[in-house]
N, C-alpha and C positions, 0 to 999 in steps of 0.2 A: 690454033691446035683442036684437036678435038680432047677432051677430057678421056684419061683410062678410068676404068676400076679394077679395081681391088678385091679379094673378098681374104680375110683374117678371121681364124678362132681363137676366141679369149678365154683366158682361164679363170676361175675354175668352172664356169657353167659350157663352154667350149660353143658358143651361140655363133652361129655365124653371122657375122655384121659387114654390109658393105658403106665402104668408104671411095669415095668418090677424092679425087685428087684431079686440082687442076693444075698444069701445067703452063707457064708461059713462053713465047721463045726462048730465054736465056734460062728455061729449066731451073727454074723455082716453082714451087709448090705449097700446097696449104691442104688439112685435111677439112672437111667438112661431117663430121659426127653428128647425126640427128639422134635427137631423144627420147628414149625408147620408151615402150608402155609403161613397163613396173616400176621406175625413176615417176612419171608423173604418176600413176599410183598412190607413191609413198610420201607425193607432198599433199597430195589430196587428204591423205587420212591424214598429214597432222594439219591442214588446216582445217580438218574438222574436230581432230582434239583440241588444237587451242581454241575456235570456237565454245566447241562442251566445257571447256574449263572458266571462257569466259564466263557463258550462261551461267554454269554453277555458283560462282561468284554473287553473279546478279542475285539469285535468289537467295541466299546467304545477307545481302544487302538489304535483300528488303523484308526476310523474315527477320532481320536487327533492329528495322525500321516501325515492324509490325508491334514487337514485341516493346517500342520504347517509347509508340503509341497509345497501348495497356496500358503502361505505368502513369504517365501522361495523363489516361484519362480515369484512372483508379485515382490518380492527387486530384484532380476535380471535384470527383464525387467527394469524398474524403474533407476538403475545403467547401464543397458548398454545406454536408451535414454541421458541420466545424459551426461555419455562418449563420446555419439556422438556428442551433444551440445557444449562438452567444446573442441571435437577435431574440429567443423566445426569457434568457437573464436580461438583458435589458429591459423587455417588457417589464416582466415582474421588479426589478428596482426601479424604474421609473414611478412605478406605482407605489413609492413609500414615500409618504408626504416630507417636504423638504421643513428642516428644524434648524436652527442657530444650535454651532456647538462651542465649546471650547477645549485648543488642544491642550495638555497638560502633561504630554510627555516627552520624550528626547526624540532628537530628528538626528539626520544622517546616519539610519539601515533600511538596506534594503526591501527588508521583510517585517511583517509586523509580530512582536514578541508575545508571548502569554503567562501566567500563569498555571500549571496544572500542578493539582493537588491529585496523589497517585494512593491508592489501595492495593497491597497486595496480599494474597492471598499465600500463605505460606501451608501446608500441610505438616500435620505433627503425626510425630510415628507414640507410639502407645508406649509409657514408661518413661516421657519425657516431660518436662518443662520450661517456660521462657519465662526472662528475670530480667525486669527494668529497673533500669537502678535510675534517682536524682543524678548522679555524678559521673562521668565517665570514668575518673581516677580510682573508681570502687570497681567499674567494671571490669578495666583493665589490672585492679589488683586481685582479681576472683580467678581472671584470665589465668596468668600468670602463677596462679597456685594449682589451679588444674583439676586436682582430685581435694575431696572433699567429704572428710568423716561428720557428717549431721545426725546427733541424738535424736532419738523419734519415743513418745512412752518413755515408758520405765525400764533401763536398763539394756535399750535395741538402738542398736548402730546401723548406719545405714553408709558406704560411701556412690558417692554421685560425680559424677565429672561435668568439666564446666568449658565449654568450647563456642569457637564464635558462632556470627551468626550473621550468612552473605544475603546480600540479596538483590537482585536482576532490577536496577532503576533503569530507566530510559535520559539520556543525559540528552538528544537531541529529536523532536519528534513535529514531521514539518506534515500539515494537513492542508489537500484542495477541497475548497468549499463552494457552493455554487446551492442558488437557491430554488428551490422547488416550486413547482409548476402545477401542484395537487394538492400542496399541503400548506395549512395557517397554524401558526402558534397563537391561542386566545389565551393573555395574561390579563390583570387586576380581576383575578379571582378572587371572592368571599370563601371565606373558610364554609365549608357544609361538608358533608359526608360525600364521598369520590361519585361511587356510584348515578345516586340522586344527580348529579352535578354534570353528567358528563351526558345523560339521560337528555336534561334539557339542554345543553349546547350541538347535539345532537338532533336533535327536535324543530330546534331554533334556524340553526346553517345549512338542515336539509328542503327548507321553504323556500321558492324562485322570489316570492313577496321581498323577502329580508338580501337577495343577492345570491343566494345561496344554492345547492343541487342536491344531487343522490351521494350519500357519507360512505364511505365505503372500512373505513375507521374512525374511531373517538378514542385517546388514549393520554392517560393524567402522567405528567411529566413531574414527579414526589417531590423530586431535591430543588426542584424552582418553583411550584405549586404551578404550572403552566400546562395548555392541553393541545397536543398535535392530533390535527383532525387533517385528515387525507380525502378526495372526492374521488369522483369514480373518472369524471371526465377534469382536462386538467385546462379548462377555459374559468373556472371558477373563481380561484384562490386572485388573481387579480382584483377583478370589483372590490373582492370584499377588503384588501389591502389596501384599496383605495380610499375607499370610506374610514378606514382607519379605529375607526369609534362605534362600537354597537350596543344597542339596548337591550337585553334579555332578560325575559321573566325568570328571577330567581328567586327563592324562599318567598313565594309570593310579594315579587312586589321586585321593578324594573331597576334592573342591573346593569353600569352601562363596564363593558370588557372590551380593551383593544385586539385587534387583530394585526399582526406582525407578520414578515415575509417568513417562512422556516429554511432552516440551511441545513441542506444532506453533509454528511464531514466526510472523507476520505484520509487515510494518514499515504502517504504517498513518500514518505521517508524516517527512518524507525534507527536510531542507533543507541542503542542500552549500555550500562558498566557495571560492573563488579561491585557491588562497598559492602565494607562490615561494617553490620551493624555500632555504633560508638558504646551503646549505654544497654544494651538488651545481648544476653548472654544466652544459649542453651544449656541445661541440665539433661543430663543421660545418666540411664542406669537406677531409675529409681522402683524399687519394686514395688510391690501391692499387698500394703502389707496392715492396712487402716483404711477405712473410708475416705475417699476423695477430699470435702473440707478439709479433717483434721492432719492428716498426710500431707496438706496444701499450708495450711498455716502454720503446722512445725518448720517445715523448706524458709518460707518466710520469714520465720522469726531466728531463723538461724542466720541468715546473710543477712538480717538484719543489724546481726553486734557486731560492732567495732572490733572487738576482741577475735572475731574469724574471717576477720579482713574485708568486711562487709561494711556496708552502708546503709541509708534510708532507700528503699524497694517504690517506687512507680506505678509498678505493676507485677504481677503474679500471674502468669496461665499452666496449670498442672492435667498432663493427659494419662491418663493411669493406660495400663496393659490390657489388651484386649479392646482399645475403644477407639475411636476414629471424628479426630476432629481441626479444627484449624484455625492457624492466627493469622489477625487482621493486620496489617503494617501501612498506617495513613503517612501524609507527608507530611515532612518536616514543617513546626512551625516558622514562620516568617522573620529572618532576620538571624535566624538557627542553623545546626546545621545538626540537630538533633534528631532521633526519632519518633514517634509516639505509638502509643498501640490500642 
């Protein structure tokens, strides 16, 4: 039987669609609706959007990989620089002559500890004085009394107030040290005038025949009576350290000096604490009624007398009104907790 064709209008567009109805002899039929052009375009658009999303995701992944590559390259450059620095340090350390040493310290610690002497500069206001007693109990008694009437001169009295002195002290100091490739430390030097000594050393170690080179700076370290010498080039120090002992013309004769590595130190960690001085007190409210030395003597005599609660005075420093000065507090003596002035 020949298929019949029918036309239908569908809502909401009311487009005419042709539907072919295939009918068999027993009057069964099926509908065959071909896809429209609009539906095909929508599927293509969806497919394009899907590909665009995949491309965008791929680009983001590529960008993330590039960032990772850059970070890895930077880390490699830092590691190369660190290895180069350690190699330079090793070259200088290897130049130090080997010698036998005897270890007498304690074991079982992860870090090296050392004693450090502190020098604290304490600015003083005018009309004040620092007094340090031999005994802590005397300082405690004077502090508890707080206000003190002091007789100075004939028929003149002044009232001063005793206050505690608090200092900020280091409790923990960590230092990162490294050997300098441009510096040497010269020791075993004779006692002589500093300026001629520095000139002689600079002249000697600037000559290539002595293994030296052009000198940038020559500086005396008076605390240890050693000289720190700086070269313009960083390949001179190693050879001088390897030789260690050098004969230098000093004081019109040959003197053998010792050359060792120079360490640069950087504080990496500092922990401080506030501590009250156990023997030192601050006296305030001191008027300028006589010359400095006389008034200082009168105050010191007053606080030495036991009838005033005082005792033996170890140190006394007075700063008159209108003047500026500073007190220097040194490190405590070994095996004690007392401060020195």
